[in-house]
C-alpha positions as CSV (number, residue, x, y, z in Angstrom):
1,X,-15.6,9.9,0.4
2,X,-13.1,7.5,2.0
3,X,-9.9,7.9,0.0
4,X,-9.3,4.2,0.5
5,X,-12.4,3.3,-1.1
6,X,-11.4,5.6,-4.0
7,X,-8.0,4.1,-4.5
8,X,-8.5,0.4,-3.8
9,X,-9.3,-1.8,-6.7
10,X,-12.9,-2.8,-7.1
11,X,-13.6,-6.0,-9.1
12,X,-17.1,-7.0,-7.5
13,X,-17.7,-9.1,-4.5
14,X,-19.6,-12.4,-4.1
15,X,-20.4,-13.8,-0.7
16,X,-19.7,-17.3,0.4
17,X,-19.3,-18.8,3.8
18,X,-15.9,-19.8,4.8
19,X,-15.2,-21.5,8.0
20,X,-13.3,-19.3,10.4
21,X,-10.4,-20.9,12.2
22,X,-10.2,-20.1,15.9
23,X,-7.3,-17.8,16.8
24,X,-6.3,-20.2,19.5
25,X,-5.7,-22.8,16.8
26,X,-3.9,-21.0,13.9
27,X,-3.6,-17.3,14.9
28,X,-0.1,-16.1,15.6
29,X,0.5,-13.3,18.0
30,X,3.4,-11.1,18.9
31,X,5.0,-11.0,22.5
32,X,3.7,-7.4,22.9
33,X,0.0,-8.5,22.7
34,X,-0.5,-7.8,26.4
35,X,-0.2,-4.1,25.9
36,X,-3.5,-4.2,23.9
37,X,-6.5,-4.0,26.4
38,X,-8.2,-7.6,26.4
39,X,-11.5,-6.1,25.8
40,X,-10.2,-4.2,22.6
41,X,-8.4,-7.3,21.5
42,X,-11.6,-9.3,21.6
43,X,-13.4,-6.7,19.8
44,X,-10.8,-6.6,17.0
45,X,-10.8,-10.4,16.8
46,X,-14.5,-10.5,16.5
47,X,-14.6,-7.8,13.8
48,X,-12.0,-9.5,11.7
49,X,-13.8,-13.0,12.2
50,X,-17.1,-11.5,11.0
51,X,-15.5,-9.9,8.1
52,X,-14.0,-13.2,7.0
53,X,-17.3,-15.1,7.5
54,X,-19.1,-12.4,5.3
55,X,-16.4,-12.1,2.6
56,X,-14.7,-15.5,2.3
57,X,-11.4,-13.9,2.9
58,X,-8.8,-16.7,3.1
59,X,-6.3,-15.1,5.3
60,X,-5.8,-11.7,7.1
61,X,-2.9,-10.2,9.2
62,X,-3.5,-7.2,11.4
63,X,-1.1,-5.1,13.3
64,X,-2.0,-2.3,15.8
65,X,0.1,0.6,16.8
66,X,-0.8,2.6,20.0
67,X,1.2,5.5,21.5
68,X,3.8,5.0,18.9
69,X,4.5,1.4,19.5
70,X,3.3,-1.9,18.1
71,X,1.1,-3.4,20.8
72,X,-0.4,-6.3,19.0
73,X,-0.4,-8.2,15.8
74,X,-2.2,-11.4,14.7
75,X,-2.9,-13.8,11.8
76,X,-6.3,-15.1,10.9
77,X,-7.1,-17.8,8.4
78,X,-4.8,-19.5,5.9
79,X,-1.9,-18.1,4.0
80,X,-1.9,-21.2,1.8
81,X,-5.0,-23.4,1.6
82,X,-3.4,-26.3,-0.4
83,X,-0.6,-26.7,2.2
84,X,-2.6,-25.8,5.2
85,X,-0.3,-23.0,6.2
86,X,-1.8,-20.5,8.6
87,X,-1.4,-16.8,8.4
88,X,1.0,-15.1,10.9
89,X,2.1,-11.6,11.5
90,X,5.1,-12.3,9.6
91,X,3.4,-13.8,6.4
92,X,4.5,-11.7,3.3
93,X,1.5,-10.2,1.3
94,X,1.4,-8.3,-1.8
95,X,1.2,-4.7,-0.8
96,X,-0.1,-3.5,-4.2
97,X,-0.6,0.3,-4.1
98,X,0.5,0.5,-0.4
99,X,3.9,0.4,-2.2
100,X,3.4,4.1,-3.1
101,X,3.8,5.6,0.4
102,X,7.2,3.6,0.6
103,X,8.3,5.1,-2.8
104,X,7.1,8.7,-1.7
105,X,9.1,8.5,1.6
106,X,12.1,7.5,-0.3
107,X,11.7,10.4,-2.7
108,X,11.0,12.9,0.3
109,X,14.3,11.8,2.0
110,X,16.2,12.7,-1.2
111,X,14.4,16.1,-1.3
112,X,15.1,16.6,2.4
113,X,18.9,16.1,1.6
114,X,18.8,18.5,-1.3
115,X,19.6,15.8,-3.7
116,X,16.2,15.9,-5.5
117,X,14.4,18.8,-6.9
118,X,10.7,17.8,-6.9
119,X,9.8,20.7,-9.2
120,X,12.4,20.1,-11.9
121,X,11.3,18.4,-15.1
122,X,11.5,14.6,-14.4
123,X,13.9,14.1,-17.3
124,X,16.6,15.8,-15.2
125,X,16.7,12.5,-13.3
126,X,15.2,10.2,-15.8
127,X,16.5,11.0,-19.2
128,X,15.1,7.8,-20.6
129,X,11.6,9.3,-20.4
130,X,10.8,11.2,-23.6
131,X,9.9,14.8,-23.2
132,X,6.3,15.6,-23.7
133,X,4.3,18.6,-24.9
134,X,4.3,20.0,-21.4
135,X,7.0,19.6,-18.7
136,X,6.2,17.1,-15.8
137,X,7.6,17.4,-12.4
138,X,8.1,14.6,-9.7
139,X,5.8,16.5,-7.3
140,X,3.2,16.2,-9.9
141,X,3.6,12.6,-10.3
142,X,3.5,11.9,-6.5
143,X,0.2,13.6,-6.4
144,X,-1.2,11.9,-9.5
145,X,-1.2,15.2,-11.3
146,X,1.4,14.4,-13.9
147,X,-0.9,13.4,-16.8
148,X,0.5,9.9,-16.9
149,X,-2.1,7.3,-17.7
150,X,-3.0,4.3,-15.4
151,X,-3.5,0.8,-16.8
152,X,-5.2,0.6,-20.2
153,X,-8.0,-1.4,-18.4
154,X,-8.4,-3.2,-15.0
155,X,-9.0,-6.5,-16.7
156,X,-6.7,-9.5,-15.7
157,X,-6.8,-10.3,-19.5
158,X,-5.1,-6.9,-20.2
159,X,-1.5,-7.7,-21.0
160,X,-0.5,-4.8,-18.8
161,X,-2.5,-4.9,-15.6
162,X,-2.2,-8.8,-16.0
163,X,1.5,-8.7,-17.0
164,X,3.3,-12.1,-17.0
165,X,6.6,-11.0,-18.4
166,X,9.6,-10.8,-16.0
167,X,11.8,-7.8,-16.1
168,X,15.4,-8.1,-14.8
169,X,15.7,-4.4,-14.9
170,X,12.3,-3.4,-13.6
171,X,12.4,0.3,-13.9
172,X,13.6,0.2,-17.6
173,X,11.0,-2.6,-18.3
174,X,8.2,-0.7,-16.7
175,X,8.9,2.5,-18.6
176,X,8.4,0.6,-21.9
177,X,4.7,0.2,-21.2
178,X,3.7,3.9,-21.3
179,X,6.8,6.1,-22.2
180,X,5.7,6.8,-25.7
181,X,2.0,7.3,-24.9
182,X,0.4,10.9,-25.0
183,X,-0.5,12.6,-21.7
184,X,-4.1,12.2,-20.6
185,X,-4.1,15.8,-19.4
186,X,-1.8,18.8,-19.0
187,X,0.3,18.2,-15.8
188,X,-1.2,20.0,-12.8
189,X,-4.7,20.3,-14.3
190,X,-6.3,17.1,-13.5
191,X,-6.2,14.2,-11.0
192,X,-5.5,10.9,-12.8
193,X,-4.5,8.0,-10.4
194,X,-1.6,6.3,-12.0
195,X,0.6,3.4,-11.0
196,X,2.7,3.9,-14.2
197,X,3.5,7.4,-13.0
198,X,5.3,5.8,-9.8
199,X,7.3,3.8,-12.1
200,X,8.6,7.2,-13.5
201,X,9.2,8.2,-10.0
202,X,11.3,5.2,-9.3
203,X,13.4,6.0,-12.4
204,X,13.8,9.7,-11.0
205,X,14.9,8.1,-7.5
206,X,17.6,6.2,-9.5
207,X,18.9,9.2,-11.2
208,X,19.0,11.4,-8.1
209,X,20.5,8.8,-5.9
210,X,22.8,7.0,-8.4
211,X,21.4,3.8,-7.0
212,X,19.0,1.3,-8.2
213,X,15.5,2.0,-6.9
214,X,15.2,-1.1,-4.9
215,X,18.7,-0.8,-3.3
216,X,18.0,2.8,-2.4
217,X,14.7,2.0,-0.7
218,X,16.1,-0.9,1.2
219,X,18.9,1.0,2.6
220,X,17.2,4.3,3.3
221,X,13.6,3.2,4.2
222,X,13.3,-0.5,5.0
223,X,16.6,-0.8,7.0
224,X,16.2,2.3,9.1
225,X,12.7,1.4,9.8
226,X,13.6,-2.1,11.0
227,X,11.7,-3.7,8.2
228,X,13.7,-6.9,7.8
229,X,11.4,-9.1,5.7
230,X,9.9,-6.5,3.2
231,X,11.1,-7.1,-0.3
232,X,10.0,-6.8,-3.9
233,X,7.6,-9.4,-5.2
234,X,10.0,-11.5,-7.5
235,X,7.8,-14.1,-9.0
236,X,11.0,-16.0,-10.1
237,X,12.6,-16.1,-6.6
238,X,11.7,-18.6,-3.8
239,X,10.6,-16.4,-1.1
240,X,9.8,-17.9,2.4
241,X,6.5,-17.0,4.0
242,X,4.9,-15.5,0.9
243,X,1.3,-16.1,0.9
244,X,-0.6,-17.7,-1.9
245,X,-3.0,-15.3,-3.8
246,X,-6.6,-15.8,-4.0
247,X,-9.7,-14.5,-5.9
248,X,-13.4,-15.4,-6.0
249,X,-14.9,-17.0,-9.0
250,X,-18.3,-16.1,-10.4
251,X,-19.9,-19.0,-8.7
252,X,-18.6,-17.9,-5.2
253,X,-15.8,-20.3,-4.8
254,X,-12.3,-19.3,-3.7
255,X,-9.7,-19.8,-6.4
256,X,-6.1,-19.1,-7.1
257,X,-5.7,-15.6,-8.5
258,X,-4.7,-14.9,-12.1
259,X,-0.9,-14.9,-12.4
260,X,0.9,-11.5,-12.3
261,X,4.5,-10.6,-12.5
262,X,4.7,-7.0,-10.9
263,X,8.3,-6.5,-11.7
264,X,7.3,-3.8,-14.1
265,X,5.7,-1.6,-11.3
266,X,7.7,-2.1,-8.1
267,X,7.5,1.5,-7.1
268,X,3.7,1.8,-7.3
269,X,2.6,-1.8,-6.7
270,X,5.3,-4.4,-6.5
271,X,6.5,-4.8,-2.8
272,X,5.8,-7.6,-0.4
273,X,5.5,-7.1,3.3
274,X,4.2,-8.4,6.6
275,X,1.8,-6.8,9.1
276,X,4.6,-6.5,11.6
277,X,7.0,-4.8,9.1
278,X,4.3,-2.3,8.0
279,X,3.6,-1.5,11.5
280,X,7.3,-0.7,11.9
281,X,6.9,1.6,8.9
282,X,4.1,3.4,10.5
283,X,6.0,3.8,13.6
284,X,9.0,5.2,11.8
285,X,6.8,7.7,10.0
286,X,5.0,8.8,13.3
287,X,8.3,9.1,15.2
288,X,10.0,11.1,12.4
289,X,12.6,8.5,12.2
290,X,12.7,8.4,8.3
291,X,12.0,12.1,7.4
292,X,11.7,15.3,9.5
293,X,8.2,16.3,10.7
294,X,8.3,19.4,8.4
295,X,9.0,17.0,5.4
296,X,6.2,14.7,6.5
297,X,3.8,17.6,6.6
298,X,4.8,18.5,3.0
299,X,4.2,14.9,2.0
300,X,0.9,14.7,3.7
301,X,-0.7,17.9,2.7
302,X,-3.4,17.5,0.2
303,X,-2.7,19.3,-3.2
304,X,-5.4,21.9,-4.2
305,X,-7.1,20.1,-7.1
306,X,-8.4,22.0,-10.2
307,X,-12.2,21.9,-10.7
308,X,-13.0,18.3,-11.7
309,X,-16.0,16.0,-11.2
310,X,-15.3,13.9,-8.1
311,X,-12.0,15.5,-7.4
312,X,-13.3,17.5,-4.5
313,X,-13.7,14.4,-2.5
314,X,-10.1,13.3,-3.0
315,X,-7.6,14.0,-0.2
316,X,-4.2,13.2,-1.6
317,X,-0.7,14.6,-0.8
318,X,2.4,13.1,-2.2
319,X,2.0,9.4,-2.3
320,X,-0.3,9.3,0.7
321,X,-4.1,9.7,1.0
322,X,-5.9,11.4,3.8
323,X,-9.4,11.8,5.2
324,X,-11.5,12.3,8.3
325,X,-13.5,9.7,10.4
326,X,-15.7,11.2,13.3
327,X,-13.3,13.8,14.9
328,X,-9.9,12.5,13.7
329,X,-7.7,12.8,10.6
330,X,-5.9,9.8,9.1
331,X,-3.2,9.3,6.5
332,X,-2.4,6.2,4.7
333,X,-3.0,4.3,1.5
334,X,-5.0,1.3,0.1
335,X,-4.0,-1.3,-2.4
336,X,-5.7,-3.9,-4.5
337,X,-4.3,-6.3,-7.2
338,X,-4.3,-9.9,-8.2
339,X,-4.7,-11.8,-4.8
340,X,-4.4,-9.0,-2.4
341,X,-6.4,-6.2,-0.7
342,X,-4.3,-4.0,1.7
343,X,-4.5,-0.8,3.7
344,X,-2.3,1.1,6.2
345,X,-3.7,3.9,8.3
346,X,-2.2,6.3,10.8
347,X,-3.8,8.9,13.1
348,X,-1.0,11.2,14.1
349,X,-2.9,13.0,16.7
350,X,-3.4,9.8,18.6
351,X,-0.1,8.3,17.6
352,X,-1.9,5.3,16.4
353,X,-1.9,3.1,13.4
354,X,-3.5,0.0,11.9
355,X,-2.3,-2.5,9.2
356,X,-4.7,-4.8,7.3
357,X,-3.2,-7.3,4.7
358,X,-5.6,-9.8,3.1
359,X,-4.5,-12.4,0.5
360,X,-7.7,-12.0,-1.7
361,X,-8.6,-9.2,-4.2
362,X,-11.5,-6.9,-4.4
363,X,-12.5,-7.0,-0.8
364,X,-13.6,-4.0,1.1
365,X,-10.3,-3.5,3.2
366,X,-11.1,0.2,3.8
367,X,-14.3,-0.6,5.8
368,X,-12.5,-3.2,7.9
369,X,-9.5,-0.9,8.6
370,X,-11.7,2.0,9.6
371,X,-13.6,-0.2,12.0
372,X,-10.5,-1.5,13.6
373,X,-9.0,2.1,14.0
374,X,-12.2,3.2,15.8
375,X,-11.6,0.4,18.2
376,X,-8.0,1.5,18.7
377,X,-8.8,5.1,19.3
378,X,-11.7,4.2,21.6
379,X,-9.4,2.1,23.6
380,X,-6.9,5.0,24.0
381,X,-9.6,7.3,25.1
382,X,-10.7,4.9,27.8
383,X,-7.0,4.5,29.0
384,X,-6.7,8.3,29.6
């Protein structure tokens, strides 16, 4: 099973033809595009255009990493239909659960510095979280083995997954949703995907670093990686270049997505970023600029999962998923929430990466990203 298909939201899909704007009219490309072979570029553009035509995706941003460098990025379609704003590689999309690898990298930086014991009870760093009948470690939380529940439901009508309240203290506000709930399983015994669990990790990062979660990530992950536009999705703030968020109605029409204030779940699903910035993140991970290679291997190594229906198909380390396609192994994460479908994928043996960001929910971004990665690796093979 493709881990991205497992972890991205699935809310159903209707097909409606949407005109595809020519890349020569509205696509924005970086100055490094010449490094991507012309044939591969054309294949990528055709693949994205076909995906848009069959899914009604309003806008897509794509970035490609080859040989450890960003060689090309482009925007397709519209970031904002109402104001006729095209997508560019600098447009800010909701990352949704692609926020999790960012949080995991921050946690592993602290662990590498001996400031964070991943195996200690999480209350050592987050005393605000009540003790449960069993101890819970940050390592278990990073691997979705901590027994913390996910949303109560995936419905936008759920006041949790469709939260509209703004929290000035996001970590404290987020903990309120689940801190007093019972565990869904004994920690370490079952895989239960949990965005709420990453809020608890954010609290632990604050305790270990003595900094606010957002500030620590900004200074220790984003800035060293050169990610200058990535920021949390503050629904109160005016944020230039933030896309509009779209869904598809039951009649097949593209509509504005239901409102969401993600301030309660920034560590697990509340960051905004661009295709170019996420390519920089991939490059920083591949080049060991944020954490050492040994630390990266700990982060990427899938945890042995107890016997559990479906669990044998899940490749998941600490905040990163993994899988195999053809003869290569990839690492990354997918995301989906109101108005977005996202995925980052890196293949370290080829020093390659792909970023796909879409401003519509419930689309099969995993299939598109995998197709693009096949083209990228194929181009590298031809160049040898």
